C-alpha positions as a Python dict, from the first residue, in 0.01 Angstrom:
ca = {
    (1, 'X'): (0, 0, 0),
    (2, 'X'): (11, 143, -352),
    (3, 'X'): (-339, 128, -501),
    (4, 'X'): (-424, 162, -871),
    (5, 'X'): (-781, 172, -1000),
    (6, 'X'): (-822, 47, -1356),
    (7, 'X'): (-1139, 223, -1458),
    (8, 'X'): (-1350, 185, -1770),
    (9, 'X'): (-1362, 518, -1951),
    (10, 'X'): (-1162, 780, -2130),
    (11, 'X'): (-1188, 640, -2482),
    (12, 'X'): (-874, 651, -2692),
    (13, 'X'): (-797, 1026, -2687),
    (14, 'X'): (-534, 1155, -2446),
    (15, 'X'): (-742, 1458, -2347),
    (16, 'X'): (-1042, 1244, -2254),
    (17, 'X'): (-825, 1000, -2060),
    (18, 'X'): (-686, 1296, -1864),
    (19, 'X'): (-1041, 1413, -1789),
    (20, 'X'): (-1128, 1062, -1673),
    (21, 'X'): (-832, 1051, -1435),
    (22, 'X'): (-907, 1398, -1301),
    (23, 'X'): (-1276, 1322, -1250),
    (24, 'X'): (-1214, 1004, -1053),
    (25, 'X'): (-933, 1165, -856),
    (26, 'X'): (-1165, 1442, -741),
    (27, 'X'): (-1437, 1190, -660),
    (28, 'X'): (-1202, 983, -446),
    (29, 'X'): (-1069, 1296, -278),
    (30, 'X'): (-1429, 1381, -186),
    (31, 'X'): (-1456, 1032, -38),
    (32, 'X'): (-1181, 1110, 214),
    (33, 'X'): (-879, 965, 35),
    (34, 'X'): (-669, 1284, 32),
    (35, 'X'): (-313, 1197, 129),
    (36, 'X'): (-353, 835, 20),
    (37, 'X'): (-499, 876, -325),
    (38, 'X'): (-507, 578, -559),
    (39, 'X'): (-351, 608, -902),
    (40, 'X'): (-616, 619, -1174),
    (41, 'X'): (-560, 425, -1495),
    (42, 'X'): (-812, 524, -1762),
    (43, 'X'): (-856, 199, -1951),
    (44, 'X'): (-1074, 319, -2236),
    (45, 'X'): (-1311, 47, -2353),
    (46, 'X'): (-1452, -220, -2127),
    (47, 'X'): (-1250, -515, -2254),
    (48, 'X'): (-933, -307, -2286),
    (49, 'X'): (-967, -207, -1921),
    (50, 'X'): (-999, -569, -1810),
    (51, 'X'): (-697, -669, -2021),
    (52, 'X'): (-487, -386, -1874),
    (53, 'X'): (-592, -491, -1526),
    (54, 'X'): (-491, -853, -1588),
    (55, 'X'): (-151, -746, -1723),
    (56, 'X'): (-89, -523, -1421),
    (57, 'X'): (-198, -793, -1180),
    (58, 'X'): (50, -1040, -1328),
    (59, 'X'): (332, -794, -1254),
    (60, 'X'): (210, -671, -916),
    (61, 'X'): (413, -705, -598),
    (62, 'X'): (284, -746, -244),
    (63, 'X'): (295, -369, -196),
    (64, 'X'): (58, -309, -488),
    (65, 'X'): (-319, -350, -501),
    (66, 'X'): (-496, -330, -837),
    (67, 'X'): (-869, -261, -858),
    (68, 'X'): (-1092, -319, -1160),
    (69, 'X'): (-1383, -73, -1189),
    (70, 'X'): (-1632, -109, -1474),
    (71, 'X'): (-2001, -51, -1543),
    (72, 'X'): (-2224, -348, -1463),
    (73, 'X'): (-2415, -280, -1790),
    (74, 'X'): (-2731, -414, -1629),
    (75, 'X'): (-2887, -512, -1297),
    (76, 'X'): (-2676, -707, -1048),
    (77, 'X'): (-2823, -982, -835),
    (78, 'X'): (-2844, -873, -473),
    (79, 'X'): (-2606, -1140, -345),
    (80, 'X'): (-2379, -1147, -648),
    (81, 'X'): (-2021, -1029, -606),
    (82, 'X'): (-1853, -836, -886),
    (83, 'X'): (-1646, -1126, -1014),
    (84, 'X'): (-1951, -1349, -1040),
    (85, 'X'): (-2144, -1080, -1228),
    (86, 'X'): (-1855, -1022, -1469),
    (87, 'X'): (-1822, -1394, -1531),
    (88, 'X'): (-2192, -1426, -1612),
    (89, 'X'): (-2227, -1103, -1809),
    (90, 'X'): (-1891, -1083, -1987),
    (91, 'X'): (-1748, -1435, -1954),
    (92, 'X'): (-1449, -1282, -1776),
    (93, 'X'): (-1258, -1513, -1546),
    (94, 'X'): (-1130, -1393, -1213),
    (95, 'X'): (-754, -1368, -1279),
    (96, 'X'): (-512, -1567, -1072),
    (97, 'X'): (-399, -1357, -777),
    (98, 'X'): (-707, -1133, -778),
    (99, 'X'): (-879, -1097, -443),
    (100, 'X'): (-1254, -1091, -387),
    (101, 'X'): (-1243, -716, -315),
    (102, 'X'): (-1042, -628, -628),
    (103, 'X'): (-1337, -595, -868),
    (104, 'X'): (-1607, -330, -834),
    (105, 'X'): (-1908, -223, -1037),
    (106, 'X'): (-2074, 105, -1122),
    (107, 'X'): (-2437, -9, -1122),
    (108, 'X'): (-2572, 7, -1376),
    (109, 'X'): (-2340, 273, -1519),
    (110, 'X'): (-2133, 563, -1386),
    (111, 'X'): (-2416, 808, -1451),
    (112, 'X'): (-2623, 631, -1184),
    (113, 'X'): (-2395, 804, -934),
    (114, 'X'): (-2526, 1137, -1065),
    (115, 'X'): (-2875, 1042, -954),
    (116, 'X'): (-2748, 994, -600),
    (117, 'X'): (-2630, 1357, -592),
    (118, 'X'): (-2874, 1550, -807),
    (119, 'X'): (-2765, 1878, -648),
    (120, 'X'): (-2434, 1844, -836),
    (121, 'X'): (-2625, 1820, -1164),
    (122, 'X'): (-2830, 2129, -1079),
    (123, 'X'): (-2514, 2320, -996),
    (124, 'X'): (-2333, 2203, -1308),
    (125, 'X'): (-2606, 2273, -1564),
    (126, 'X'): (-2765, 2579, -1406),
    (127, 'X'): (-3115, 2720, -1381),
    (128, 'X'): (-3250, 2561, -1700),
    (129, 'X'): (-3185, 2210, -1568),
    (130, 'X'): (-3512, 2020, -1522),
    (131, 'X'): (-3454, 1793, -1223),
    (132, 'X'): (-3809, 1657, -1245),
    (133, 'X'): (-3718, 1476, -1569),
    (134, 'X'): (-3472, 1250, -1390),
    (135, 'X'): (-3570, 902, -1269),
    (136, 'X'): (-3704, 933, -915),
    (137, 'X'): (-3619, 592, -775),
    (138, 'X'): (-3432, 614, -446),
    (139, 'X'): (-3258, 290, -544),
    (140, 'X'): (-3031, 439, -812),
    (141, 'X'): (-2878, 98, -885),
    (142, 'X'): (-3218, -22, -999),
    (143, 'X'): (-3245, 239, -1276),
    (144, 'X'): (-3158, 107, -1621),
    (145, 'X'): (-2892, 267, -1841),
    (146, 'X'): (-3160, 359, -2092),
    (147, 'X'): (-3376, 535, -1833),
    (148, 'X'): (-3075, 725, -1703),
    (149, 'X'): (-2975, 835, -2053),
    (150, 'X'): (-3328, 947, -2137),
    (151, 'X'): (-3362, 1128, -1805),
    (152, 'X'): (-3039, 1321, -1853),
    (153, 'X'): (-3136, 1408, -2210),
    (154, 'X'): (-3475, 1542, -2103),
    (155, 'X'): (-3340, 1723, -1797),
    (156, 'X'): (-3077, 1911, -1998),
    (157, 'X'): (-3254, 1978, -2327),
    (158, 'X'): (-3319, 2345, -2235),
    (159, 'X'): (-2969, 2410, -2096),
    (160, 'X'): (-2815, 2678, -2316),
    (161, 'X'): (-2484, 2733, -2137),
    (162, 'X'): (-2367, 2371, -2116),
    (163, 'X'): (-2599, 2220, -2375),
    (164, 'X'): (-2772, 1883, -2356),
    (165, 'X'): (-2588, 1611, -2168),
    (166, 'X'): (-2304, 1461, -2368),
    (167, 'X'): (-2102, 1181, -2210),
    (168, 'X'): (-1775, 1281, -2373),
    (169, 'X'): (-1803, 1649, -2286),
    (170, 'X'): (-1973, 1635, -1948),
    (171, 'X'): (-1945, 1305, -1760),
    (172, 'X'): (-1606, 1340, -1595),
    (173, 'X'): (-1655, 1709, -1516),
    (174, 'X'): (-1976, 1618, -1333),
    (175, 'X'): (-1804, 1325, -1160),
    (176, 'X'): (-1548, 1569, -1019),
    (177, 'X'): (-1830, 1773, -862),
    (178, 'X'): (-2009, 1485, -688),
    (179, 'X'): (-2020, 1445, -313),
    (180, 'X'): (-1882, 1093, -281),
    (181, 'X'): (-2034, 1043, 62),
    (182, 'X'): (-2377, 1126, -78),
    (183, 'X'): (-2318, 885, -365),
    (184, 'X'): (-2216, 612, -120),
    (185, 'X'): (-2542, 665, 67),
    (186, 'X'): (-2746, 613, -249),
    (187, 'X'): (-2535, 340, -412),
    (188, 'X'): (-2431, 38, -201),
    (189, 'X'): (-2181, -72, -465),
    (190, 'X'): (-2018, 273, -464),
    (191, 'X'): (-1991, 251, -84),
    (192, 'X'): (-1830, -89, -118),
    (193, 'X'): (-1570, 57, -356),
    (194, 'X'): (-1494, 353, -130),
    (195, 'X'): (-1470, 135, 181),
    (196, 'X'): (-1228, -97, 3),
    (197, 'X'): (-1005, 190, -109),
    (198, 'X'): (-1006, 346, 239),
    (199, 'X'): (-906, 13, 391),
    (200, 'X'): (-646, -82, 133),
    (201, 'X'): (-481, 260, 113),
    (202, 'X'): (-436, 290, 490),
}
């Protein structure tokens, strides 16, 4: 099965899209997908990613599996699947031909995964990184985007070598350093994504 993940991120610049693809590729390799890696499509903006996914799905054959991966942009009801959340939050319809396991969410944003593997942040930013400034909830999916952003800003404000956290400069480089298995332990939705890719790519 040929798997392609249509992921929100990468903006409109080629260099940033390349960083996005590399970051997710390394993350999925860490998850145990070496030898059966999905193709990463950096969709840029949220709506553009969904539109690219729908176009690809309309052209897909039985040997292809397309996955949509976007930020949830807010809390997700415990029993809500990704398509239901996206319909409520974004008014996006589940495209014809899409399976229940074809949509996945980074809850509440990709940076929540960083909180599940804080050791990667310490390693990336160095000795001046203030881990105590990060949100301390064990349930990383319950931390709001605003709290994550403020925590990263405070934790990195003294970092001279890398500077304060900047999404464009740092996010995908950090993603590449994460231990995906540790992230899956802290984020049920990340585990769901990884389990789906492992199953579909086999």
